[in-house]
C-alpha positions as CSV (number, residue, x, y, z in Angstrom):
1,M,0.0,0.0,0.0
2,S,1.4,3.4,-1.0
3,V,1.4,6.2,1.6
4,K,-0.6,9.2,0.7
5,L,0.9,12.4,2.0
6,Y,-0.6,15.9,2.6
7,D,-0.1,16.9,-1.0
8,A,-2.8,14.4,-1.9
9,I,-5.5,16.4,-0.1
10,D,-8.1,17.4,-2.7
11,R,-9.6,20.8,-2.0
12,D,-11.8,20.5,-5.1
13,I,-14.1,18.2,-3.1
14,L,-15.3,21.3,-1.2
15,K,-18.4,22.9,-2.7
16,A,-20.0,26.2,-1.9
17,I,-23.7,27.3,-1.8
18,P,-24.6,31.0,-2.3
19,N,-25.2,32.7,1.0
20,P,-29.0,33.2,1.3
21,S,-28.6,36.3,3.4
22,K,-26.7,39.6,3.2
23,E,-27.1,40.1,6.9
24,A,-24.3,39.2,9.4
25,Y,-24.5,35.8,11.1
26,E,-22.3,33.1,12.5
27,I,-22.2,29.4,11.5
28,K,-20.7,26.9,13.9
29,I,-19.8,23.4,12.8
30,K,-18.5,20.5,14.9
31,I,-16.7,17.6,13.4
32,P,-16.6,15.0,16.3
33,E,-15.0,12.2,14.3
34,F,-12.1,13.9,12.6
35,T,-9.6,11.2,11.7
36,F,-6.3,11.2,9.9
37,L,-3.0,9.3,10.0
38,G,-0.3,10.8,12.1
39,V,3.3,11.0,10.8
40,K,3.9,7.4,12.1
41,E,0.9,6.2,10.1
42,Q,-1.1,5.6,13.3
43,P,-4.6,6.9,13.4
44,D,-5.2,10.2,15.1
45,F,-8.6,11.4,16.3
46,A,-9.8,14.9,17.0
47,N,-12.9,17.0,17.6
48,V,-12.8,20.0,15.2
49,Y,-14.8,23.2,15.7
50,L,-15.3,25.6,12.9
51,T,-16.6,29.2,13.4
52,F,-17.5,30.7,10.1
53,Y,-18.7,34.2,9.3
54,P,-19.9,34.0,5.7
55,Q,-19.7,36.5,2.9
56,K,-21.0,35.4,-0.5
57,K,-20.7,31.6,0.0
58,I,-21.5,29.1,2.7
59,I,-20.2,25.6,3.2
60,E,-22.1,22.7,1.6
61,L,-22.0,20.2,4.5
62,K,-22.0,17.1,2.4
63,S,-18.9,18.2,0.6
64,L,-17.2,19.1,3.9
65,K,-18.0,15.6,5.1
66,Q,-16.4,14.1,1.9
67,Y,-13.4,16.4,2.3
68,V,-12.9,15.2,5.9
69,F,-13.4,11.6,5.0
70,Q,-10.5,11.7,2.5
71,L,-8.2,12.6,5.4
72,R,-8.5,9.1,6.9
73,D,-6.0,7.9,4.4
74,I,-3.6,10.9,4.6
75,T,-0.4,10.8,6.6
76,V,0.2,14.3,8.0
77,S,1.1,16.0,11.3
78,Y,-1.5,18.0,13.3
79,E,0.3,21.2,12.6
80,R,0.4,20.8,8.8
81,L,-3.1,19.5,8.7
82,I,-4.8,22.4,10.5
83,N,-2.9,24.8,8.2
84,I,-4.0,23.0,5.0
85,F,-7.6,22.7,6.2
86,Y,-7.6,26.4,7.0
87,D,-6.1,27.4,3.6
88,D,-8.5,25.2,1.7
89,L,-11.6,26.6,3.5
90,M,-10.4,30.1,3.1
91,A,-9.7,29.6,-0.6
92,V,-13.0,28.0,-1.4
93,Y,-15.4,30.0,0.8
94,Q,-13.6,33.4,1.3
95,P,-15.4,34.0,4.6
96,D,-15.2,37.2,6.6
97,R,-13.9,35.1,9.4
98,L,-12.8,31.5,9.9
99,R,-11.7,30.0,13.2
100,I,-10.7,26.4,13.5
101,V,-10.0,24.7,16.8
102,M,-8.7,21.1,16.7
103,N,-8.8,19.2,20.0
104,C,-6.7,16.1,19.4
105,N,-7.3,13.0,21.5
106,P,-4.4,11.9,23.8
107,R,-1.7,9.7,22.3
108,G,1.0,8.5,24.7
109,G,-0.6,10.4,27.5
110,I,-0.4,13.8,25.7
111,S,-3.2,15.7,24.0
112,S,-2.9,18.9,22.0
113,K,-5.2,21.7,21.0
114,L,-4.5,23.8,17.9
115,T,-6.3,27.0,17.0
116,I,-6.1,29.1,13.8
117,D,-8.1,32.3,13.2
118,S,-8.3,34.5,10.1
119,D,-9.0,37.5,12.3
120,W,-5.5,37.4,13.8
121,S,-3.2,40.0,12.5
122,A,-0.5,37.3,12.1
123,R,-2.9,35.7,9.5
124,G,-3.6,39.0,7.8
125,G,-6.8,39.8,9.8
126,D,-7.7,43.1,11.4
127,E,-8.4,41.6,14.8
128,K,-11.8,43.3,14.7
129,Y,-13.6,40.5,16.7
130,R,-11.1,40.2,19.5
131,D,-13.0,37.5,21.4
132,W,-9.7,35.8,22.0
133,A,-8.9,38.6,24.4
134,Y,-11.6,37.4,26.7
135,G,-10.1,33.9,27.0
136,G,-11.7,32.5,23.8
137,V,-14.3,29.8,23.9
138,D,-14.4,26.3,25.4
139,D,-15.3,23.1,23.7
140,N,-19.0,23.9,23.9
141,W,-18.4,27.4,22.4
142,Q,-19.0,29.2,25.6
143,V,-17.0,32.4,26.1
144,L,-14.4,32.1,28.8
145,M,-14.0,35.1,31.0
């Protein structure tokens, strides 16, 4: 069996639907069975939380499910994967804001949590939302004070 690396991830699986509203709103998506192969080709599992502020396009959930499903056969590190996932979602949907939180299940007694947000100035954002300044949000998307 040949190993599929991160460059085999196909962003063309992601499909967009026209945003039915011109008003501001937030979409929250939880992916509780996010699975991929770690760099040692052992399965890794995570809960992924997307916070999405749409502009002209919204995520077609069936295509998101298919995109995520392809990752089960991809060998990639957490760090590279969250960045690829972020880049693909930004390229396809061009949201006003995208925040991804990946809570990885423990392996060897260590778990990790990765976060990426288009609003951060380090990512080219304006930091207009600044909810991170209040401690962010927990796994149930409750604001931490």
